[in-house]
C-alpha positions in Angstrom: -66.3 6.7 102.7 -65.0 5.0 99.7 -62.0 2.7 99.9 -59.0 3.4 97.7 -58.4 1.1 94.8 -55.6 -1.4 95.1 -53.5 -1.8 92.0 -51.2 -4.9 92.2 -47.6 -4.5 91.0 -46.9 -5.5 87.4 -45.4 -8.9 86.8 -41.6 -9.1 87.0 -41.2 -9.9 83.3 -42.3 -6.4 82.5 -39.2 -5.1 84.2 -36.9 -6.8 81.7 -34.9 -4.5 79.6 -36.0 -3.9 76.1 -33.5 -5.1 73.5 -33.4 -3.0 70.4 -32.0 -4.9 67.5 -30.0 -2.7 65.2 -30.2 -3.3 61.5 -26.9 -4.7 60.1 -24.9 -1.9 58.6 -23.8 -2.2 55.0 -20.1 -3.0 54.7 -18.0 -0.1 53.5 -17.5 0.1 49.8 -14.0 -0.9 48.7 -14.5 0.4 45.2 -15.2 4.1 44.9 -14.3 6.7 42.3 -11.6 8.2 44.3 -10.0 4.8 45.1 -10.2 3.7 41.5 -8.4 6.9 40.5 -5.6 6.2 42.9 -5.2 2.7 41.5 -5.2 4.0 38.0 -2.7 6.7 38.9 -0.3 4.1 40.3 -0.8 1.9 37.3 -0.1 4.7 35.0 3.1 5.7 36.8 4.2 2.0 36.8 3.6 1.8 33.0 5.7 4.9 32.6 8.6 3.7 34.8 8.7 0.1 33.4 8.5 1.4 29.8 11.3 3.9 30.5 13.5 1.3 32.1 12.8 -1.1 29.3 13.7 1.6 26.8 17.0 2.3 28.5 17.9 -1.4 28.6 17.5 -1.8 24.8 18.7 1.6 23.8 21.6 0.1 21.9 19.1 -1.1 19.3 18.2 2.5 18.3 15.7 4.9 19.9 12.5 3.8 18.0 13.2 0.1 18.5 14.1 0.7 22.1 10.8 2.5 22.8 8.9 -0.4 21.2 11.0 -2.9 23.3 10.2 -0.9 26.4 6.5 -0.9 25.7 6.6 -4.7 25.1 8.5 -5.3 28.3 6.1 -3.1 30.3 3.0 -4.7 28.9 4.2 -8.3 29.4 5.5 -7.7 32.9 2.4 -5.9 34.1 0.2 -8.5 32.6 1.9 -11.2 34.7 1.9 -9.1 37.8 -1.6 -7.9 37.3 -3.0 -11.4 36.7 -1.2 -12.6 39.9 -2.9 -9.9 42.0 -6.3 -10.3 40.3 -6.1 -14.0 41.2 -5.9 -13.0 44.9 -8.6 -10.4 44.5 -11.1 -12.7 42.7 -10.6 -15.4 45.4 -11.2 -12.8 48.1 -14.4 -11.7 46.5 -15.5 -15.4 46.1 -15.2 -15.9 49.9 -16.6 -12.4 50.8 -13.3 -11.2 52.2 -12.8 -7.5 51.9 -9.9 -6.6 49.7 -8.7 -3.7 47.7 -7.9 -3.6 44.0 -4.2 -4.2 43.1 -1.8 -1.4 44.0 1.1 -1.2 41.5 4.3 0.2 42.9 6.4 2.3 40.4 10.1 2.5 40.8 12.7 4.7 39.0 15.3 1.9 39.3 15.7 -1.8 38.7 13.0 -3.1 36.5 10.8 0.0 36.9 8.5 -1.5 39.6 8.6 -3.0 43.1 5.7 -5.3 42.2 2.0 -5.1 43.1 -0.1 -6.1 46.1 -3.7 -6.1 47.4 -4.7 -5.2 50.9 -7.0 -7.7 52.7 -9.2 -5.8 55.2 -11.2 -8.5 56.9 -10.5 -11.8 58.6 -10.2 -14.9 56.4 -13.0 -17.3 57.4 -11.3 -20.7 57.3 -8.3 -22.7 56.0 -9.9 -23.5 52.7 -10.4 -19.8 52.0 -6.8 -19.0 53.1 -5.5 -21.7 50.8 -7.5 -20.6 47.8 -6.6 -16.9 48.2 -2.9 -17.7 48.7 -2.5 -20.1 45.8 -4.7 -18.2 43.3 -2.2 -15.5 42.7 0.9 -17.5 41.8 -1.2 -19.9 39.6 -2.8 -17.0 37.7 0.5 -15.3 37.2 2.1 -18.6 36.0 -0.7 -19.1 33.5 0.3 -15.8 31.8 4.0 -16.2 32.3 4.2 -19.5 30.4 2.9 -18.3 27.0 5.0 -15.1 27.4 8.1 -17.3 27.9 7.1 -19.4 24.8 6.7 -16.3 22.6 10.0 -14.9 23.9 11.9 -18.1 23.2 10.3 -18.4 19.7 11.8 -15.0 18.7 15.0 -15.4 20.7 18.4 -15.5 18.9 21.7 -17.0 19.9 23.9 -14.7 21.9 27.4 -13.6 20.9 30.4 -15.1 22.8 31.1 -13.4 26.1 34.1 -11.1 26.3 37.1 -12.5 28.0 37.8 -9.4 30.1 35.6 -7.1 32.3 32.7 -7.8 34.7 29.2 -8.2 33.3 26.0 -9.7 34.6 24.9 -13.2 33.6 21.2 -13.9 33.8 20.5 -17.6 34.8 17.3 -19.1 33.5 14.8 -20.9 35.6 14.1 -24.6 35.0 11.0 -23.7 33.0 12.9 -21.6 30.6 15.6 -24.2 30.3 13.0 -26.9 29.5 11.3 -24.8 26.9 14.6 -24.0 25.4 15.4 -27.7 24.9 11.9 -28.2 23.6 12.5 -25.6 20.9 16.0 -26.9 20.3 17.6 -23.5 21.1 21.2 -22.9 22.1 22.0 -22.5 25.7 23.0 -18.8 25.5 20.3 -16.5 24.0 20.0 -12.8 23.4 17.7 -11.1 25.9 14.6 -9.7 24.2 12.0 -7.6 26.0 9.4 -10.4 26.3 12.1 -12.7 27.5 13.2 -10.3 30.2 9.6 -9.7 31.4 8.9 -13.5 31.5 12.2 -14.0 33.4 11.3 -11.4 36.0 7.7 -12.7 36.3 8.9 -16.2 36.9 11.4 -15.0 39.5 8.8 -13.0 41.3 6.4 -16.0 41.3 9.0 -18.2 43.0 9.8 -15.5 45.6 6.1 -15.1 46.4 5.8 -18.9 46.9 8.5 -19.0 49.6 6.6 -20.3 52.7 7.4 -17.5 55.0 5.2 -15.0 56.8 2.3 -13.6 54.8 3.8 -14.4 51.4 1.6 -16.5 49.2 3.6 -19.6 50.1 3.2 -18.7 53.7 -0.6 -18.7 53.3 -0.5 -22.1 51.6 1.7 -23.7 54.3 -0.4 -22.2 57.1 -3.6 -23.6 55.5 -2.0 -27.1 55.2 0.0 -27.5 58.4 -1.5 -24.9 60.7 0.3 -22.4 62.9 2.9 -24.7 64.3 3.9 -26.2 61.0 4.0 -22.8 59.4 6.3 -21.5 62.1 8.8 -24.4 61.7 8.9 -24.4 57.9 9.2 -20.6 57.7 12.3 -20.6 59.9 13.9 -23.3 57.9 13.3 -21.4 54.6 14.4 -18.1 56.3 17.7 -19.6 57.3 18.2 -20.9 53.7 17.6 -17.5 52.3 20.1 -16.0 54.8 22.6 -18.5 53.6 22.0 -17.6 50.0 22.4 -13.9 50.9 25.7 -14.5 52.7 27.0 -16.5 49.8 25.9 -13.9 47.2 27.5 -11.1 49.2 30.9 -12.7 49.3 30.9 -14.4 45.9 29.5 -11.7 43.7 26.0 -13.2 43.2 22.6 -11.7 43.1 22.4 -9.1 45.9 18.6 -9.3 45.9 18.9 -12.1 48.4 20.3 -9.7 50.9 17.3 -7.4 50.5 14.9 -10.3 50.6 16.5 -11.7 53.8 15.8 -8.3 55.5 12.2 -8.4 54.2 11.7 -11.9 55.5 13.1 -10.9 58.9 10.4 -8.3 59.2 7.8 -10.9 58.1 8.9 -13.4 60.7 8.5 -10.7 63.4 5.0 -9.9 62.3 3.9 -13.5 62.0 0.8 -14.9 60.3 -2.6 -14.0 61.5 -5.0 -16.9 62.4 -8.1 -17.7 60.4 -11.5 -17.7 62.0 -12.0 -21.5 61.7 -8.7 -23.5 62.2 -10.4 -26.9 62.2 -12.0 -27.2 58.7 -9.9 -29.7 56.7 -8.6 -28.9 53.2 -9.7 -32.0 51.4 -7.9 -34.1 48.8 -8.5 -31.7 45.9 -6.7 -28.8 47.5 -3.8 -31.0 48.6 -3.4 -32.0 44.9 -3.4 -28.3 44.0 -0.7 -27.7 46.7 1.4 -30.3 44.8 0.8 -28.3 41.6 1.9 -25.2 43.5 5.1 -26.9 44.6 5.8 -27.9 41.0 5.3 -24.3 39.9 7.8 -23.1 42.5 10.4 -25.7 41.4 9.9 -24.6 37.7 10.3 -20.9 38.6 13.0 -20.9 41.3 16.7 -20.4 40.6 19.1 -20.0 43.6 21.4 -17.6 41.7 19.4 -15.5 39.3 22.3 -13.2 38.4 26.0 -13.6 38.7 28.9 -11.5 37.6 
């Protein structure tokens, strides 16, 4: 009678679970035909609204000249805003951060637009990337705003004396425009031409974006330099300063935009600033020097009372 065969149990390592490595999925495409059409539609609407508002502002010069002035105003303003946002976008692509193309926001009031923005869809890897993405926009916009201001001042003419009665807005120039005016030996009071108005608005928006609060461009830069705690302290100091300007403007007939901006900054403080993936990587000397350049740009663009009555 034959004996049954004895089969020893398999070694324990054969019981280990099999790990199936999935191939990395391709990141979702940020640029598709449908999305590009949305961006182009918003850009087209913004061109229409800014041109229309610009035409209305210069309607006293005659309809044909007003339309030309509106087109000049729209082109100059959107070039400054577009270069600002493309500075952010190019920096995001450099670091492999997912981001959308610029969204332009049309508006039927004010200057014809509420500005433009890009949407960042992935975490920022380190402080160096955060700094570069934050500072790239204001510097790129400033590079376009300076020649626009120089062209505007070259063609500017002296303004007529102000009337003695009635209430009317007075546009106060930023330090950059004042310095360029002295360089060109121009009188203090100038007629507002369309390129002048676009450069004036572009410089103002550059200074507002450089305020170191929340997720504004200045907030990104301050977070990259001083970290979470430093950003928190500086943001609150600047926020209280803006609230003070808003209160003063409300009671003294100043620019009411500070009131709106104070509300916006309140929301930003509540949201806070998201951390970067690597908080420890140092910025280095070169970026600290660029931060000083950014501070100079802010001081050249900022005016505490842009409009008074």
